[in-house]
C-alpha positions as CSV (number, residue, x, y, z in Angstrom):
1,M,-19.9,42.2,-23.4
2,A,-19.6,38.5,-24.3
3,S,-15.7,38.5,-23.3
4,C,-16.5,40.2,-19.9
5,V,-19.1,37.6,-19.3
6,R,-16.7,34.6,-19.9
7,W,-13.9,36.1,-17.5
8,L,-16.5,36.6,-14.9
9,S,-17.6,33.2,-15.3
10,C,-14.1,31.4,-15.6
11,G,-13.0,33.6,-12.5
12,L,-15.8,32.2,-10.2
13,L,-15.4,29.1,-11.6
14,L,-11.3,29.1,-10.4
15,T,-12.6,30.7,-7.1
16,G,-15.1,27.6,-6.5
17,L,-12.6,25.0,-7.2
18,L,-9.5,27.2,-5.1
19,G,-12.6,27.2,-2.2
20,C,-13.7,23.8,-2.2
21,G,-10.0,22.5,-2.5
22,G,-9.8,21.5,-5.9
23,D,-8.0,18.7,-5.4
24,G,-11.3,16.9,-3.8
25,R,-10.2,18.0,-0.4
26,P,-12.7,19.5,2.0
27,R,-12.1,23.0,3.2
28,L,-10.2,23.1,6.7
29,I,-11.1,25.3,9.8
30,P,-8.0,26.0,12.1
31,V,-9.0,23.9,15.3
32,S,-7.3,23.9,18.8
33,G,-8.0,22.4,21.7
34,T,-6.6,21.6,25.2
35,V,-6.7,18.4,27.2
36,T,-6.5,18.4,31.3
37,L,-6.4,15.2,33.8
38,D,-7.2,15.7,37.3
39,G,-7.4,19.8,36.0
40,N,-3.3,19.5,34.7
41,P,-2.4,19.8,31.8
42,L,-2.0,16.7,30.0
43,E,1.3,16.5,27.9
44,G,1.8,14.1,24.6
45,A,-1.3,12.3,24.6
46,I,-2.4,11.8,21.4
47,V,-5.7,13.3,20.1
48,G,-7.8,11.9,17.4
49,F,-10.8,13.1,15.8
50,Q,-12.9,10.2,14.1
51,P,-15.9,11.8,11.7
52,I,-19.4,10.8,12.8
53,A,-20.3,10.2,8.9
54,D,-23.5,9.1,7.3
55,A,-23.1,6.2,5.6
56,K,-24.0,7.6,2.5
57,E,-20.8,9.7,2.7
58,K,-17.5,9.0,1.4
59,F,-14.4,8.7,3.9
60,Q,-12.9,11.7,5.6
61,R,-9.3,11.5,6.8
62,P,-9.3,11.7,10.2
63,P,-7.6,14.8,12.2
64,G,-5.3,14.4,14.7
65,G,-2.8,16.1,17.0
66,I,-0.4,15.9,20.1
67,T,-0.7,18.0,23.1
68,D,2.1,20.3,24.7
69,A,3.3,21.0,28.0
70,A,-0.1,23.2,28.7
71,G,-2.3,20.5,27.3
72,K,-3.0,22.6,23.9
73,F,-3.2,20.6,20.5
74,V,-3.7,22.0,17.0
75,L,-5.6,19.4,14.5
76,G,-4.0,18.8,11.3
77,T,-6.1,16.5,8.6
78,Y,-3.1,16.6,5.6
79,D,-0.4,18.0,7.3
80,K,0.6,18.6,11.3
81,T,-1.6,21.9,12.0
82,D,-3.6,22.5,8.5
83,G,-6.8,22.2,10.4
84,A,-10.2,19.9,10.1
85,P,-13.6,19.8,8.1
86,V,-16.5,21.3,9.4
87,G,-18.4,18.2,11.0
88,K,-19.3,16.0,14.6
89,Y,-16.7,13.6,15.7
90,K,-15.9,10.8,18.1
91,V,-12.9,11.9,20.1
92,V,-10.3,9.5,20.9
93,I,-7.5,10.5,23.1
94,Q,-4.6,8.2,24.3
95,K,-1.5,8.5,26.9
96,R,0.0,4.9,27.9
97,E,3.8,4.9,29.5
98,I,6.4,2.1,29.0
99,T,7.0,0.6,32.3
100,S,9.4,-2.6,31.7
101,K,12.7,-2.0,30.5
102,L,13.8,-2.1,26.6
103,P,16.7,-3.1,25.3
104,D,19.3,-0.5,24.7
105,D,18.9,-1.6,20.8
106,F,15.5,-1.2,21.0
107,N,13.6,0.3,17.9
108,S,9.6,0.2,16.9
109,E,10.6,-2.4,14.5
110,M,11.1,-4.9,17.6
111,A,7.9,-3.9,19.1
112,S,6.1,-7.3,18.1
113,Q,9.1,-9.3,19.0
114,T,9.8,-7.7,22.9
115,N,7.8,-7.9,25.7
116,I,6.2,-4.4,26.9
117,N,4.3,-3.3,29.9
118,Y,2.5,0.0,29.1
119,K,0.6,1.9,32.2
120,W,-2.4,3.8,30.4
121,V,-2.4,7.1,31.9
122,T,-5.7,8.1,30.0
123,P,-8.4,5.8,30.6
124,K,-8.3,2.9,27.7
125,S,-11.7,3.1,26.6
126,L,-11.1,6.9,25.4
127,S,-8.4,5.1,22.7
128,D,-10.8,3.6,20.7
129,P,-13.7,5.4,18.6
130,A,-15.9,2.7,19.1
131,T,-15.7,2.9,23.0
132,T,-14.8,6.8,23.4
133,N,-17.9,9.1,25.1
134,L,-16.2,11.8,24.2
135,T,-18.0,14.0,21.1
136,A,-17.1,17.2,19.5
137,E,-18.0,19.3,16.5
138,I,-16.3,21.4,14.5
139,T,-17.9,24.5,13.3
140,T,-16.4,28.1,11.0
141,S,-16.2,29.2,14.3
142,G,-14.1,26.7,16.2
143,L,-14.2,23.4,18.1
144,E,-17.1,22.9,20.7
145,P,-15.9,21.9,23.2
146,S,-12.8,23.4,23.2
147,T,-11.4,21.6,26.4
148,F,-11.3,17.8,27.3
149,A,-11.4,17.2,31.1
150,L,-10.7,13.8,31.8
151,T,-10.5,12.0,35.3
152,G,-7.8,9.6,35.7
153,I,-8.0,6.0,36.7
154,Q,-6.9,4.4,40.0
155,P,-5.6,1.9,40.0
156,P,-3.7,2.3,36.5
157,E,-4.5,0.0,33.5
158,V,-1.8,-2.0,32.6
159,E,-1.1,-3.7,29.3
160,R,1.1,-6.3,28.2
161,T,2.4,-6.7,24.4
162,G,5.1,-9.1,22.9
163,P,5.7,-12.5,22.5
164,Q,5.5,-13.6,26.2
165,V,1.6,-12.4,25.9
166,Q,0.9,-14.2,22.4
167,L,2.2,-17.8,24.2
168,N,0.2,-17.1,27.3
169,G,-3.0,-15.7,25.6
170,P,-5.2,-12.7,26.4
């Protein structure tokens, strides 16, 4: 009987560790949603979820994803589509397009030495957790709201980056 209790206790302990992510990671829930812009699916937008945490809580890795041609995204926290922890979040959505001609040999390492003009497709205020007005909650049942219906900005905001901006100031 004592060995039976011991095995049962070990089994419960192991189940508890595996269920909580024995590596200290929180349990992740599969999460998907949709982003539209002016009623149309928004492809290629970066979607990020910043945990709204109590100051006493430890840091949580923010989940994120990218929208496909149908405006759908799947959140990933440690992997591209592994889900997100239950909780309340500020939501950031960002899409901008390069409008200037880039050198033929351009790569991301050259970005700080290259003058680049961007046109914001989504409102720039939605790209920062400090200024976004979008929030969501992930529960064991899923994401609420599951659709983010954005309105475009007219005229589009333009951003310039690179050495020319640094010389002339903001």
